[in-house]
PAZAPA-4460 file (N, C-alpha, C; in steps of 0.05 Angstrom, whole numbers, plus 32768, in hexadecimal, padded with zeros to 4 digits):
% residues 306
    n_x    n_y    n_z   ca_x   ca_y   ca_z    c_x    c_y    c_z   seq   type   mol
   85CC   8695   7A66   85B0   8690   7A66   85A5   868C   7A82     1      M     A
   85B4   867C   7A92   85AC   8677   7AAE   85AA   8691   7ABD     2      A     A
   85BD   86A3   7AB8   85BE   86BD   7AC6   85A5   86CD   7ABE     3      L     A
   859E   86CD   7AA4   8587   86DC   7A9B   856D   86D1   7AA8     4      M     A
   856B   86B6   7AAA   8554   86AA   7AB7   8551   86B3   7AD4     5      Q     A
   8568   86B5   7AE1   8568   86BE   7AFD   855E   86DB   7AFF     6      E     A
   8567   86EC   7AED   855E   8708   7AED   8540   8709   7AE7     7      V     A
   8536   86F9   7AD5   8519   86F9   7ACF   8509   86F0   7AE7     8      I     A
   8513   86DC   7AF6   8506   86D3   7B0E   8503   86EA   7B22     9      K     A
   8518   86F9   7B25   8517   8710   7B37   8502   8724   7B2F    10      K     A
   8500   8729   7B15   84EB   873B   7B0B   84CF   8730   7B10    11      A     A
   84CC   8715   7B0D   84B2   8709   7B13   84AA   870D   7B30    12      D     A
   84BE   870B   7B42   84B8   870F   7B5F   84AE   872B   7B64    13      V     A
   84BB   873E   7B57   84B2   875A   7B5B   8496   875E   7B50    14      L     A
   8490   8752   7B39   8475   8755   7B2D   8460   8748   7B40    15      I     A
   8467   8731   7B4B   8455   8723   7B5E   844F   8735   7B76    16      E     A
   8463   8744   7B7F   8460   8755   7B97   844F   876D   7B92    17      A     A
   844E   8776   7B78   8442   8790   7B72   8425   8793   7B7C    18      L     A
   8413   8780   7B78   83F7   8784   7B82   83F6   8786   7BA0    19      P     A
   8408   8779   7BAE   8408   877A   7BCC   8413   8795   7BD5    20      Y     A
   8428   879F   7BC7   8432   87BA   7BCE   841D   87CF   7BC9    21      I     A
   840E   87CC   7BB3   83F8   87DF   7BAE   83E2   87DD   7BC3    22      R     A
   83DB   87C5   7BCA   83C5   87C1   7BDD   83CC   87CA   7BF9    23      A     A
   83E6   87C7   7C01   83ED   87CD   7C1D   83FC   87E7   7C21    24      F     A
   83FF   87F6   7C0B   840D   880F   7C0D   83FF   8822   7C20    25      R     A
   840D   882D   7C33   8402   8840   7C46   83F4   8832   7C5E    26      G     A
   83F4   8817   7C5E   83E6   8808   7C73   83F9   87FF   7C89    27      K     A
   83EF   87FF   7CA1   8400   87F7   7CB8   8402   87D9   7CB9    28      A     A
   841B   87CF   7CBD   8420   87B3   7CC0   8430   87AF   7CDA    29      I     A
   8423   87A3   7CEE   8431   879F   7D08   843F   8785   7D08    30      V     A
   8459   8786   7D0E   846A   876E   7D0E   8474   8769   7D2A    31      V     A
   846F   8752   7D35   847A   874B   7D50   8491   8738   7D4C    32      K     A
   84A8   8740   7D59   84C1   8730   7D57   84CC   872E   7D73    33      Y     A
   84CF   8715   7D7B   84D9   8712   7D97   84DF   86F5   7D9D    34      G     A
   84E4   86F0   7DB7   84E8   86D5   7DC0   8500   86C8   7DB3    35      G     A
   84FE   86AE   7DAF   8515   869F   7DA3   851A   86A7   7D87    36      S     A
   8506   86B2   7D79   850A   86BB   7D5D   8520   86D0   7D5B    37      A     A
   8523   86E1   7D70   8537   86F6   7D70   8553   86EC   7D72    38      M     A
   8557   86D3   7D7B   8572   86C9   7D7F   857C   86BB   7D65    39      S     A
   856C   86BC   7D50   8574   86AF   7D37   8584   86C3   7D26    40      L     A
   859E   86C4   7D2B   85AF   86D8   7D1E   85AE   86D7   7D00    41      D     A
   85AC   86BE   7CF5   85AD   86BB   7CD8   8595   86C8   7CCA    42      E     A
   857F   86CC   7CD7   8567   86D7   7CCA   8562   86F4   7CD4    43      S     A
   8570   86FD   7CE8   856A   8716   7CF5   856C   872E   7CE2    44      H     A
   8583   872F   7CD4   8587   8746   7CC2   8573   8746   7CAB    45      T     A
   856D   872E   7CA1   855A   872C   7C8B   853E   8736   7C93    46      G     A
   8536   8730   7CAC   851C   873A   7CB6   851C   8758   7CB7    47      L     A
   8531   8764   7CC1   8532   8781   7CC3   8533   878E   7CA7    48      L     A
   8541   8780   7C94   8541   878A   7C78   8524   8789   7C6D    49      Q     A
   8515   8774   7C74   84F9   8772   7C6A   84E9   878A   7C74    50      D     A
   84ED   8792   7C8D   84DE   87A8   7C99   84E6   87C2   7C8B    51      I     A
   8500   87C6   7C86   8509   87DE   7C78   84FD   87DF   7C5C    52      V     A
   84FD   87C8   7C4E   84F2   87C7   7C33   84D4   87CE   7C34    53      F     A
   84C5   87C3   7C47   84A9   87CA   7C49   84A5   87E8   7C4C    54      M     A
   84B5   87F4   7C5C   84B3   8811   7C60   84B9   8820   7C46    55      N     A
   84CE   8818   7C38   84D6   8826   7C1F   84C1   8824   7C09    56      Y     A
   84B2   880E   7C08   849D   880B   7BF3   8482   8816   7BFB    57      V     A
   8481   8823   7C12   8469   8832   7C19   8457   8825   7C2E    58      G     A
   845E   880D   7C38   844F   8802   7C4E   8458   8810   7C68    59      L     A
   8449   880B   7C7D   844F   8818   7C97   8454   8803   7CAC    60      R     A
   846C   87F7   7CAD   8471   87E2   7CC1   8476   87ED   7CDD    61      P     A
   846C   87DF   7CF0   8471   87E5   7D0D   847D   87CC   7D19    62      I     A
   8493   87CE   7D26   84A1   87B7   7D32   849D   87B7   7D50    63      L     A
   8490   87A2   7D5B   848D   879E   7D77   849F   8787   7D7F    64      V     A
   84B1   878B   7D92   84C5   8776   7D98   84C2   876C   7DB4    65      H     A
   84CC   8753   7DB8   84D0   8748   7DD2   84ED   8748   7DD9    66      G     A
   84F6   8735   7DE9   8512   8733   7DF0   8517   871E   7E05    67      G     A
   8507   8709   7E05   850A   86F4   7E1A   8526   86E9   7E1E    68      G     A
   8534   86E1   7E09   854F   86D6   7E0D   8562   86EA   7E1B    69      P     A
   8561   8703   7E13   8572   8718   7E1F   856B   871B   7E3D    70      S     A
   8550   871B   7E43   8547   871E   7E5F   8551   8707   7E6F    71      I     A
   854F   86EE   7E65   8557   86D6   7E73   8575   86D7   7E79    72      N     A
   8585   86DF   7E66   85A2   86E1   7E6A   85A9   86F5   7E81    73      E     A
   859B   870B   7E80   85A1   8720   7E95   8598   8717   7EB1    74      R     A
   8581   8709   7EB2   8578   86FF   7ECC   858C   86EA   7ED7    75      L     A
   8595   86D8   7EC6   85A8   86C4   7ECF   85C2   86D1   7ED8    76      K     A
   85CB   86E5   7EC9   85E4   86F3   7ED1   85E1   8701   7EEC    77      S     A
   85C8   870A   7EF2   85C3   8718   7F0B   85BC   8705   7F21    78      A     A
   85BB   86EB   7F1B   85B5   86D7   7F2F   8598   86D6   7F37    79      G     A
   8586   86E0   7F25   856A   86E0   7F2A   855C   86C9   7F1B    80      L     A
   8547   86BE   7F26   853A   86A7   7F1A   852B   86AF   7F00    81      P     A
   852A   869C   7EED   8519   869F   7ED5   8501   868C   7EDA    82      V     A
   84EA   8698   7EE0   84D3   8688   7EE8   84BA   8691   7ED9    83      K     A
   84AB   867D   7ECF   8492   8682   7EC1   847B   8673   7ECE    84      F     A
   8464   8680   7ECD   844B   8673   7ED5   8437   8676   7EBE    85      I     A
   842D   8660   7EB4   841A   8660   7E9E   8425   8670   7E86    86      D     A
   843F   866D   7E81   844C   867B   7E6B   8453   8698   7E6F    87      G     A
   844D   86A3   7E87   8453   86BF   7E8D   846A   86C1   7EA1    88      M     A
   847B   86D4   7E9C   8493   86D7   7EAC   848C   86E3   7EC8    89      R     A
   8494   86D6   7EDD   8491   86E1   7EF8   84A4   86F9   7EFA    90      V     A
   8499   8710   7F01   84A8   8729   7EFF   84A6   8739   7F19    91      T     A
   84BA   8736   7F2A   84BB   8747   7F42   84C9   8761   7F3B    92      D     A
   84CE   8772   7F4F   84DA   878D   7F49   84F5   878A   7F3B    93      D     A
   8506   8779   7F46   8521   8776   7F3B   8520   876B   7F1E    94      A     A
   850E   8758   7F1A   850B   874D   7EFF   8501   8762   7EEC    95      T     A
   84EE   8772   7EF5   84E2   8787   7EE4   84F8   879B   7EDB    96      M     A
   850A   87A1   7EED   851F   87B4   7EE5   8531   87A8   7ECF    97      R     A
   8536   878E   7ED1   8547   8781   7EBD   8537   877E   7EA3    98      I     A
   851D   8777   7EA4   850D   8776   7E8C   850D   8790   7E7E    99      V     A
   8509   87A6   7E8C   8508   87C1   7E80   8523   87C8   7E73   100      D     A
   8539   87C3   7E82   8553   87C9   7E77   8559   87B9   7E5E   101      A     A
   8552   879E   7E5F   8558   878D   7E48   8548   8795   7E2F   102      A     A
   852E   879B   7E33   851D   87A2   7E1C   8524   87BE   7E11   103      L     A
   852C   87D0   7E23   8535   87EA   7E19   854E   87E7   7E08   104      T     A
   8561   87D6   7E10   8579   87D1   7E00   8572   87C4   7DE5   105      D     A
   855F   87B1   7DE6   8557   87A4   7DCD   854A   87B8   7DBA   106      V     A
   8539   87CA   7DC6   852C   87DF   7DB6   8541   87F1   7DA8   107      N     A
   8554   87FA   7DB8   8569   880C   7DAD   8579   87FE   7D97   108      T     A
   857F   87E5   7D9C   858F   87D5   7D88   857F   87D2   7D6E   109      H     A
   8566   87CB   7D70   8556   87C7   7D58   8553   87E1   7D48   110      L     A
   854E   87F7   7D56   854C   8811   7D48   8566   8817   7D39   111      V     A
   857D   8813   7D46   8596   8819   7D39   859B   8806   7D21   112      Q     A
   8594   87ED   7D24   8597   87DA   7D0D   8586   87E2   7CF5   113      Q     A
   856D   87EA   7CFA   855C   87F3   7CE5   8567   880C   7CD7   114      L     A
   8572   881E   7CE7   857F   8836   7CDB   8597   882E   7CCB   115      R     A
   85A7   881B   7CD5   85BF   8813   7CC6   85B8   8806   7CAB   116      D     A
   85A0   87FB   7CA9   8597   87EE   7C90   8589   8802   7C7E   117      L     A
   8589   881C   7C86   857D   8830   7C75   8561   8839   7C7C   118      G     A
   8556   882D   7C92   853B   8835   7C9A   853C   884C   7CAE   119      G     A
   8525   8859   7CB1   8522   886E   7CC5   8510   8863   7CDB   120      S     A
   851C   885F   7CF3   850D   8851   7D08   850F   8862   7D22   121      A     A
   84FB   885E   7D33   84FB   886B   7D4D   84EF   8858   7D62   122      A     A
   84FB   8858   7D7A   84F3   8847   7D8F   84DD   8853   7DA0   123      G     A
   84CB   8842   7DA9   84B6   884A   7DBC   84B7   8837   7DD4   124      L     A
   84BE   8842   7DEB   84C0   8831   7E04   84AF   883E   7E19   125      T     A
   84A8   882E   7E2D   8496   8838   7E42   84A2   884F   7E51   126      A     A
   84BC   8850   7E55   84C9   8865   7E64   84CA   8880   7E55   127      N     A
   84C6   887F   7E3B   84C8   8898   7E2C   84AE   889F   7E1E   128      H     A
   84A5   888E   7E0C   848B   8894   7DFE   847A   887A   7E00   129      R     A
   846C   8877   7E15   845C   885E   7E19   8444   885E   7E06   130      A     A
   8440   8846   7DFA   8429   8843   7DE9   8417   882C   7DF4   131      V     A
   8422   881C   7E07   8412   8807   7E13   840E   880E   7E31   132      V     A
   83F5   880E   7E39   83EF   8815   7E55   83E2   87FC   7E62   133      F     A
   83EB   87F6   7E7A   83E5   87DC   7E86   83D8   87DF   7EA2   134      A     A
   83CB   87C9   7EAA   83C1   87C6   7EC5   83CC   87AB   7ECF   135      K     A
   83CD   87A8   7EE9   83D8   878F   7EF4   83C8   8776   7EE9   136      P     A
   83D7   8761   7EE3   83CB   8749   7EDA   83B8   873D   7EEF   137      H     A
   83A4   872E   7EE6   8392   8721   7EF9   83A0   870E   7F0C   138      A     A
   83B7   8704   7F03   83C8   86F2   7F14   83E0   8700   7F20   139      K     A
   83DD   871A   7F24   83F4   872A   7F2D   83FF   8721   7F48   140      A     A
   83EE   8715   7F59   83F8   870B   7F73   840D   86F6   7F6F   141      A     A
   840B   86E7   7F59   841F   86D2   7F54   8434   86DB   7F40   142      R     A
   842D   86ED   7F2E   843F   86F5   7F18   844F   870E   7F1E   143      L     A
   8446   871F   7F30   8455   8738   7F36   844D   874D   7F21   144      G     A
   8461   875B   7F16   845D   8772   7F04   8458   8769   7EE8   145      Q     A
   8446   8757   7EE5   843C   874F   7ECA   8421   875D   7EC6   146      V     A
   841E   8768   7EAE   8406   8778   7EAA   83F4   876D   7E93   147      G     A
   83DC   8777   7E93   83C9   8773   7E7D   83C6   878F   7E70   148      E     A
   83C2   878F   7E57   83BF   87A9   7E49   83A5   87B6   7E4F   149      I     A
   83A6   87CE   7E59   838E   87DE   7E5F   8385   87ED   7E47   150      D     A
   8399   87F9   7E39   8393   8807   7E20   83AD   880C   7E11   151      R     A
   83AA   8812   7DF8   83C2   881A   7DE8   83BC   8836   7DDD   152      E     A
   83D1   8846   7DDB   83CE   8861   7DD0   83E1   8862   7DB7   153      E     A
   83D5   8865   7DA0   83E4   8862   7D87   83EC   887D   7D7B   154      T     A
   83E7   8893   7D88   83ED   88AD   7D7C   840B   88B0   7D76   155      A     A
   841C   88A7   7D88   8439   88A9   7D84   8442   8898   7D6C   156      A     A
   8435   8880   7D6A   843B   886E   7D54   8433   887B   7D39   157      I     A
   841B   8886   7D39   8411   8893   7D21   8422   88AA   7D18   158      T     A
   842C   88BA   7D2B   843D   88D0   7D24   8457   88C6   7D16   159      R     A
   8462   88B1   7D21   847B   88A6   7D15   8475   889B   7CF9   160      L     A
   845F   888E   7CF5   8457   8883   7CDB   8453   889A   7CC7   161      L     A
   8447   88AF   7CD0   8443   88C6   7CBE   845D   88D3   7CB6   162      E     A
   8472   88D1   7CC7   848C   88DB   7CC1   849D   88C6   7CB2   163      D     A
   8490   88B0   7CA9   849D   889B   7C9A   84B3   888D   7CAA   164      D     A
   84AE   888B   7CC5   84C1   887D   7CD6   84B6   8861   7CDD   165      K     A
   84C7   884F   7CE5   84C0   8834   7CEE   84BF   8835   7D0D   166      I     A
   84A7   8833   7D19   84A6   8832   7D37   84B0   8817   7D41   167      P     A
   84C1   8818   7D55   84CB   87FF   7D62   84C2   8800   7D7F   168      V     A
   84B1   87ED   7D87   84A2   87F0   7DA0   84A9   87DA   7DB3   169      I     A
   84B0   87E2   7DCC   84B4   87CF   7DE2   8499   87C9   7DEE   170      S     A
   8494   87AF   7DF6   847A   87A8   7E00   8474   87AE   7E1D   171      P     A
   8487   87BB   7E2B   8482   87C2   7E47   846C   87D6   7E49   172      I     A
   8459   87D2   7E5D   8443   87E4   7E60   8447   87F6   7E78   173      G     A
   843B   880E   7E76   843C   8822   7E8B   8421   8821   7E9A   174      M     A
   8422   881E   7EB5   840A   881D   7EC4   8401   8838   7ECD   175      G     A
   83E7   883A   7ED5   83DD   8853   7EE0   83EC   885A   7EFA   176      A     A
   83F8   8847   7F07   8408   884C   7F1F   8425   8853   7F18   177      D     A
   842A   8857   7EFE   8445   885F   7EF4   845A   8849   7EF7   178      K     A
   8450   8831   7EFD   8462   881A   7EFE   8463   880D   7EE2   179      R     A
   8479   87FF   7EDD   847C   87F1   7EC4   8471   87D4   7EC7   180      L     A
   8465   87CA   7EB2   845A   87AF   7EB3   8464   879F   7E9B   181      Y     A
   846B   8786   7EA0   8474   8774   7E8C   845C   876A   7E7C   182      N     A
   845C   876E   7E62   8445   8767   7E50   844F   8752   7E3C   183      I     A
   843E   873F   7E37   8444   872C   7E21   8445   873B   7E07   184      N     A
   845B   8737   7DF8   8460   8746   7DDF   844B   873F   7DCA   185      A     A
   8442   8726   7DC8   842E   871F   7DB5   8414   872F   7DBA   186      D     A
   840D   8730   7DD4   83F5   873F   7DDC   83F8   875C   7DD6   187      E     A
   840F   8768   7DDC   8414   8784   7DD6   8412   8789   7DB8   188      A     A
   841D   8778   7DA8   841C   877C   7D8B   83FF   877B   7D81   189      A     A
   83F0   8768   7D8B   83D4   8766   7D83   83C4   877E   7D8A   190      G     A
   83C8   8789   7DA3   83B9   87A1   7DAB   83C2   87B9   7D9A   191      H     A
   83DB   87BC   7D94   83E5   87D2   7D84   83D9   87D0   7D68   192      I     A
   83D9   87B8   7D5C   83CE   87B4   7D42   83B0   87BC   7D42   193      A     A
   83A2   87B4   7D57   8385   87BA   7D59   8381   87D8   7D5B   194      A     A
   8392   87E5   7D6C   8390   8802   7D6F   8394   8812   7D56   195      G     A
   83A6   8807   7D45   83AC   8814   7D2C   8399   880C   7D15   196      L     A
   8388   87F8   7D1B   8377   87EB   7D06   838A   87E3   7CEF   197      K     A
   839F   87D5   7CF6   83B4   87CE   7CE3   83A9   87BB   7CCD   198      A     A
   83B6   87BC   7CB7   83B0   87A9   7CA1   83B8   878D   7CA9   199      E     A
   83CF   878A   7CB6   83D9   8770   7CBD   83E7   8771   7CD8   200      K     A
   83E5   875A   7CE6   83F6   8754   7CFD   8406   873B   7CF6   201      L     A
   8421   873D   7CF8   8432   8726   7CF1   8442   871F   7D0A   202      V     A
   843F   8706   7D13   844F   86FD   7D2A   8464   86EA   7D20   203      L     A
   847D   86F1   7D26   8494   86E1   7D1E   849C   86CE   7D34   204      L     A
   84A1   86B5   7D2E   84A7   86A2   7D42   84BE   8690   7D37   205      T     A
   84C5   867B   7D46   84DA   8669   7D3D   84CF   864F   7D31   206      D     A
   84B5   864E   7D2B   84A9   8637   7D1E   849B   8642   7D05   207      V     A
   8494   862F   7CF3   848A   8636   7CD9   846F   8644   7CD9   208      Q     A
   845F   863D   7CED   8444   8648   7CEF   8434   8634   7D00   209      G     A
   841A   8631   7CFA   8409   861E   7D08   8409   8604   7CF7   210      I     A
   840E   85EE   7D05   8410   85D4   7CF7   83F8   85C3   7CFE   211      L     A
   83EF   85B3   7CEB   83D7   85A3   7CEF   83DE   8587   7CF9   212      R     A
   83CA   857A   7D03   83CD   855F   7D0E   83D0   854B   7CF8   213      E     A
   83DB   8534   7CFF   83DD   851E   7CEC   83C1   8515   7CE3   214      S     A
   83BE   8513   7CC8   83A5   8508   7CBD   838E   851C   7CBE   215      G     A
   8392   8534   7CC6   837C   8547   7CC7   8376   8551   7CAB   216      E     A
   835D   8551   7CA4   8354   855A   7C8A   8348   8576   7C8D   217      E     A
   8350   8588   7C7C   8346   85A3   7C7E   8345   85B1   7C64   218      S     A
   8337   85C6   7C63   8337   85D7   7C4B   8346   85F1   7C52   219      E     A
   835B   85F6   7C43   836B   860E   7C48   8360   8624   7C37   220      A     A
   834F   8635   7C42   8343   864B   7C33   8355   8663   7C37   221      F     A
   8359   8673   7C22   836A   868A   7C24   835F   86A1   7C14   222      C     A
   8355   86B6   7C21   834A   86CC   7C13   835F   86DC   7C04   223      P     A
   8378   86DA   7C0C   838D   86EA   7BFE   8393   86DD   7BE3   224      S     A
   839B   86ED   7BCF   83A0   86E2   7BB4   83B4   86CC   7BB5   225      P     A
   83AF   86B7   7BA6   83C3   86A3   7BA1   83C4   868C   7BB5   226      G     A
   83BA   8690   7BCD   83BA   8679   7BE0   83A2   8668   7BD9   227      R     A
   83A7   8656   7BC6   8391   8647   7BBA   8382   8636   7BCE   228      A     A
   8368   8632   7BC8   8358   8620   7BD7   8363   8603   7BD4   229      L     A
   8364   85F4   7BE9   836D   85D9   7BE7   835F   85C8   7BFC   230      S     A
   8359   85B0   7BF5   834D   859D   7C08   835C   8583   7C06   231      E     A
   836D   857C   7C1A   837D   8565   7C18   8384   855B   7C34   232      R     A
   838C   8542   7C36   8395   8536   7C4F   83B2   853D   7C52   233      R     A
   83B9   854A   7C69   83D4   8553   7C6D   83E3   8540   7C7F   234      E     A
   83FE   853F   7C7C   840E   852F   7C8D   8413   853E   7CA7   235      S     A
   841B   8530   7CBC   8420   853C   7CD6   8435   8552   7CD4   236      K     A
   842F   8568   7CE0   8443   857E   7CE1   8441   8590   7CC9   237      G     A
   842E   858C   7CB6   842D   859E   7C9F   8420   85B9   7CA7   238      S     A
   8427   85CD   7C98   841F   85E8   7C9F   8402   85ED   7C97   239      L     A
   83F3   85FA   7CAA   83D8   8604   7CA4   83DC   8620   7C99   240      I     A
   83D6   8624   7C80   83DB   863E   7C73   83C7   8653   7C7C   241      Q     A
   83AE   864C   7C80   839A   8660   7C87   8385   8655   7C9A   242      S     A
   837C   8665   7CAD   8368   865E   7CC1   8355   8675   7CC5   243      L     A
   833C   866F   7CCA   832A   8683   7CD4   832C   8685   7CF2   244      S     A
   8322   869A   7CFE   8322   869D   7D1B   8314   8685   7D28   245      V     A
   82FD   867D   7D1D   82EE   8666   7D28   82FF   864D   7D27   246      Q     A
   830D   8648   7D11   831D   8630   7D0E   8335   8631   7D22   247      E     A
   8340   8648   7D25   8357   864B   7D38   834E   8645   7D55   248      A     A
   8336   864F   7D5C   832C   8649   7D77   8327   862B   7D7A   249      K     A
   831D   861E   7D65   8319   8601   7D67   8333   85F2   7D6A   250      Q     A
   8348   85FA   7D5D   8362   85ED   7D5F   836E   85F1   7D7B   251      L     A
   8369   8608   7D88   8371   860B   7DA3   8362   85F8   7DB5   252      I     A
   8348   85F6   7DB1   8338   85E4   7DC1   8340   85C7   7DBF   253      G     A
   8349   85BF   7DA7   8351   85A4   7DA2   836F   859F   7DA8   254      R     A
   837C   85B5   7DB1   8398   85B3   7DB9   83AB   85AD   7DA2   255      K     A
   83A2   85B3   7D8A   83B4   85B3   7D73   83C6   85CB   7D75   256      V     A
   83BB   85E2   7D7D   83CA   85FA   7D84   83CE   85F9   7DA2   257      I     A
   83E7   85FA   7DAB   83EC   85F8   7DC8   8406   8607   7DCF   258      Q     A
   840C   8607   7DE9   8425   8612   7DF3   8428   862F   7DEB   259      S     A
   8441   8637   7DE2   8447   8652   7DDB   8438   865D   7DC3   260      G     A
   842C   864B   7DB3   841D   8655   7D9C   8402   8661   7DA4   261      M     A
   83F8   8659   7DBB   83DD   8662   7DC3   83DC   8681   7DC6   262      I     A
   83EF   868D   7DD5   83ED   86AB   7DD8   83F0   86B9   7DBD   263      P     A
   83FF   86AD   7DAA   8401   86BA   7D90   83E7   86B9   7D81   264      K     A
   83DA   86A2   7D81   83C0   869F   7D73   83AB   86B0   7D81   265      V     A
   83AB   86B1   7D9B   8397   86C2   7DA9   839C   86E0   7DA3   266      L     A
   83B5   86E8   7DA0   83BB   8703   7D99   83B0   8709   7D7D   267      A     A
   83B3   86F6   7D6B   83A9   86F9   7D4F   838A   86FB   7D50   268      C     A
   837D   86EA   7D5F   8360   86EA   7D60   8356   8705   7D6B   269      I     A
   8362   870E   7D81   835A   8727   7D8D   835E   873F   7D7A   270      A     A
   8374   873E   7D6B   8379   8754   7D58   8364   8753   7D42   271      A     A
   835D   873C   7D37   8349   873A   7D22   832E   8743   7D2C   272      L     A
   8328   873C   7D45   830E   8744   7D50   830C   8762   7D56   273      E     A
   8322   8770   7D54   8323   878D   7D59   832C   879D   7D41   274      H     A
   8328   8792   7D29   832B   87A2   7D11   8343   879D   7D00   275      G     A
   8356   878C   7D09   836D   8785   7CF8   8363   8773   7CE2   276      V     A
   836D   8777   7CC9   8362   8769   7CB2   836C   874D   7CB0   277      K     A
   8385   8748   7CB5   8390   872D   7CB2   83A8   872A   7CC4   278      K     A
   83AD   8712   7CCE   83C3   870C   7CE0   83D3   86F4   7CD5   279      T     A
   83EC   86F4   7CDD   83FF   86DF   7CD2   8411   86D6   7CE8   280      H     A
   8417   86BC   7CE8   842C   86B1   7CF9   8440   86A3   7CE7   281      I     A
   8459   86AD   7CE7   846D   86A3   7CD4   8488   869E   7CE3   282      I     A
   8499   868F   7CD5   84B3   8688   7CE1   84C8   869D   7CDB   283      A     A
   84D5   86A7   7CEF   84EB   86B9   7CEB   8504   86AA   7CE1   284      A     A
   8503   8690   7CE2   851A   8680   7CD9   851D   8680   7CBA   285      T     A
   8508   8686   7CAC   8509   8686   7C8F   8513   86A1   7C85   286      M     A
   8528   86A1   7C74   8532   86BB   7C6A   851C   86CB   7C5C   287      P     A
   8519   86E4   7C64   8506   86F7   7C59   84E9   86ED   7C5A   288      H     A
   84E3   86DF   7C70   84C8   86D4   7C74   84B3   86EA   7C73   289      A     A
   84B9   8701   7C7D   84A5   8717   7C7E   849D   871F   7C62   290      L     A
   84B1   8723   7C51   84AA   872B   7C35   849B   8714   7C26   291      L     A
   84A4   86FC   7C2B   8497   86E5   7C1E   847A   86E2   7C26   292      L     A
   8474   86E7   7C40   8458   86E5   7C49   8447   86FB   7C3F   293      E     A
   8451   8713   7C3E   8441   872A   7C37   843F   872F   7C19   294      I     A
   8454   872A   7C0A   8456   8732   7BEF   8455   871C   7BDA   295      F     A
   8450   8703   7BE2   844E   86ED   7BCF   8432   86E0   7BD1   296      T     A
   842B   86D2   7BBB   8410   86C6   7BBA   840C   86B0   7BCF   297      D     A
   8420   86A0   7BD2   841D   8688   7BE3   8421   868E   7C01   298      R     A
   8435   869F   7C07   843B   86A3   7C23   844B   868C   7C2F   299      G     A
   8455   8690   7C47   8467   867B   7C53   845E   8673   7C6F   300      V     A
   844A   867F   7C7A   8441   8678   7C95   8423   8672   7C97   301      G     A
   8418   8677   7CAE   83FB   8673   7CB3   83EE   868E   7CB5   302      T     A
   83D9   8693   7CA6   83C9   86AB   7CA9   83B0   86A4   7CB8   303      E     A
   83A7   86B6   7CCA   838E   86B3   7CD8   837D   86CA   7CD0   304      I     A
   8365   86C5   7CC6   8353   86DA   7CBC   8338   86D8   7CC9   305      V     A
   8329   86ED   7CC6   830E   86EE   7CD3   82FC   86D8   7CC8   306      R     A
***
């Protein structure tokens, strides 16, 4: 009997997913995976399985990756400093070569892992098929070869999607001067999602999502099915399930959102303001978090909507 109940629960999960599969079939879903989240071996394979599953049921996932831990290890091995200013990596010529090599290796590895799991994937890197084009950052005098995105070209991504492939994109930008520029991966994912007019932008991180302050009272409104309206006093550290752009900006101003979460939220806001329908910040630490956020009524992270 217990076994039969378990089987029925699995069927219920599939039925719950059905309206989301129908709604998002053929739609672009940009997923950014990087930083410390990539070092979580226990959830890594599950995340890639989620992406392959999405592809098989007719969604069009695009994976944009970072690789900070790998870059840091290589810099230390080479005896080069790991230095950040305002959260951005100081990138001289030697550092840029290591960043490029590390992210190219990460890209190749992710493509192969997706293929091993049964997916059809192809890598897009600045040295081969650039999709992100950059100009020197406003603080280039202090940061070196750090760039701001000048434009994104999505034709190569679209061709891969039409061939039912999973594009895997390195965030390095190509400059008009033919130099490579280090780009924040959250920013790159947001621009790519905007360029594709994607259905969703999903940023994976090592925390649950955006957390509220102690004693803060709010109304969690959720336009997606099943994320019920609620108005209650939350305990410190509880998850904010849904935010509007205006509310997100207010939380940044009040320093509820701070540190490394700020560029993620800003990337979500920019994407929403340029045509992306919905954005999500979720924890890569939770098994199959991507499927749970996209295909279930409640979700597991924070969604930011227009």
